[in-house]
N, C-alpha and C positions, 0 to 999 in steps of 0.2 A: 177467920180473923175478919173484924169489921172492915168494910170497904173493899175487900178483896173480891175480884170478879173471876168466876170460874167459867171458862169457855169450853164447850164441848169440842171434841176432835172434829166433828162434822161441821160445826160453825167455823172453826179455824180453816178447814179445807175449803169451804165455800168462799171465805174471805180471800184466801190465797188465789183461788181460781178467778174470783172477780178482779183482783188486782192484775193478774196475768192478762185477762181478757181486755181490761182497760188499756194496758200497755200495748197490746197487739193492735187494738183499734186506733190508738194514738199514732203508732208508727206506720200503719198501713198506707196512709196517703204519701208519706215520705218515700216508702218503698216503691209505690206506684210511680212517683215522679222520677226516681233514680233509674228504675228499670225502663221506663218509657223513653228516657233520653239517652240511655246507654248507647255508646257508639256514635252519638250525634252531637257531641259537645266538645269544645276545645278551650284551652286557656289562652287568652290573647296576650301572652307575655313571653313565651319561649321563643328563642331564635328560630326563624323560619316558619312561624305559625301561620302567617298569611299564605305562604306557598302551599301549605297542606290543607287549606280550607277548600271545600268544593265551590264550584261556581253556582250561584243562585240568581234568581231574578232580582231580588231586593234585600237590602238590610232592613229589618224591622227593628227600629230603635225605640225602646220603651222609656217613657218618661220617668224621671226620678227626682222631681222637685226643683223649685226655683228659689234663689236667694236674691232679693231685691230685683226681681225680674230677669235674672240671668240664670243659666243652668247651674245647678249645684255641682260640686266637684265630681261626684259620682256620675251624674248625667253628662258632664263635660267629657269625662273619660269614655263613656259609651259613644259619644259623638265622634271623638278622636278615632276610636276603633272603626266605626262605620266609614269615616273618611278614608282610613287606610285601606279598607276593603274595596272601596270605590276606586281609589287611585291604582290599586293593583289589578283592576279589571275583574274582581271576584263578584261584584254586583253591578247592575246597571242603574238601579234606582235606590233611593233612600226613603223609606216609609217612616215618617216621624210621628209616632203615636203617643199622645199625651192628653192631659186634662185641660179643658177650656170651659169648665162648668160655670165660671164666673168671668165677667168682662175684664176684671183686673188681674186675672190669673190665666195665662196663656202659654202653656208648655210648648206646643208645637211651633208657634211663631218664634219663641226664644231659641228653640233648637235650630230652626232654619237660620236665624240671624247669626248664631254661633258658627254654623257650618259655612255660611256665606263669607264670614270674616276669615275663614280658613281657606277660602278659594274654591269651595265646592259650588258648582253652578246651580242656580235656581231651577234650571230646566230638568234636573234629575231628582229634585226633592218633592215629595208628595206628603201633604200634611193631613193627619187624622186627628181632628179636634175632639173626638169622643172616645179616646182610649183611656177610660176611667180606671180600669184595672187590667191585669194581664190577660184574663179570659176575654174581656171585651176587645182588647187589641188584637188578639189572635183570631177571634171569630170575625171581626170586621175586616181584617186583612184578607180573609178568604171570601167572605160573603159580600162585602161592600166593595172592596177594591179589586177583587178577582185574582189575588195572588195565588200562586200554586206552590212555589218553591222559594223559601226565604232563609236568611241567616238572622237569627234573633240575637240582638246585641244588648247585653246587660252585665251585671256583676256575676262573678262565678258562683256565689252562694244561691243566686236566683235562677241560674241556667237550667237546672233539672226541672223545676216547675214550669218555667217559661217554654222550654222546648216541648215538654210533654203536653202542655195545654195546646200549643199550636198544632202539634201532630194530631191531637184528639179533635181539633177543630177542622181537620181535613187538609192541613198544609204539610208538604214535605219540608220539615224544618230541621235546621242545624243551629248550633249555638256557639257564639264567641263571647267568652266571659272575661271580665277584668278581675284580676286578683287584687281587689281593693284592700285586703288585709295588709298588704305591703305599705300602703299609704295612710289608710284611715282604719287602724285596727279596732278601736273602740266602737266606731260607727258600724263597721262591718260585723263585728260579733253581736252587737245589739240587733242588727237587721237579720242576721242569720238565725238568731234565737226566735225571732218572730216568724220565721219560715214554717215552723211546725203548725201554727194556727193558720197561716196563709195557705199552706198546702192542703190542709183539711178543708178549708173553704173552697179551694180550687177543685179538689176531688168531688165535693158535693155539687158545685156548679156544672162541672163537665160530665160527670159520670152518673149522677143521681138525678139532679134537677134538670139537666140539659138547658141551663139558663140562657135566655136571649140577652144580648147586650142591651144597655140602657137605650141606645139609639141603633136599631138594627138596619137602618137604611136611610135614604135611598141609595141605589147603586151608583158608584163613582167610576169614571172612566179615566181619571187622571193618571193612575198607575199604568194602565194599559197603553196610554199614549206614549209614555216613556219607553215601555218595553217593546213597542212596535217600531221604534226607531231602528235603523240598520245597525247590526252588530249586537243587538240585545240578546242575552242568553235565551235560547229557545226560539228566537225569531226565525 
């Protein structure tokens, strides 16, 4: 019959195998992130969650956007979690890592101002102005600020990638994630859908390309000053 395409069994088999291979390759980075963070992540919602968190040197708070110069709702929630960890004595310092690539856009300073208004002392806050993405934040936490053991604070959908990247960067990392779906379902599901591509990029940066951060140095001593104070974890 005119227009009818006859495909051989061999062609159909190869097409099927190609689709399976494509699916496996697409899911491999997500599997890497989930396995790499297994046993090292917690939901910062359940009763008693803070008590169950390990003690670490610092909470590494990752930027998540500004609205009119102030932290976005998701970023504000991350900062609230970090403040809770600090007040409970689970961390000694707060490493605020975000984007300050433009003069008019300064995530770390907005993060510090938010926490300052919540009563967190300036003396325990360390600002990383070159945390342009999760991999850069993790690498800089280890190589630039000299962190060894951190609690990464972000949203729950982002925790597997964030924790795995930090552990790949040489940090002993744990994660505290906000269950943002309870408050901002549409935004959360849209962001979670983008994790497939973001995790593929993260896998390439960390495991294949071994990418350097945009700004790999110089070495900072501000975090170590906080950690060397009496009573700091590991001091």
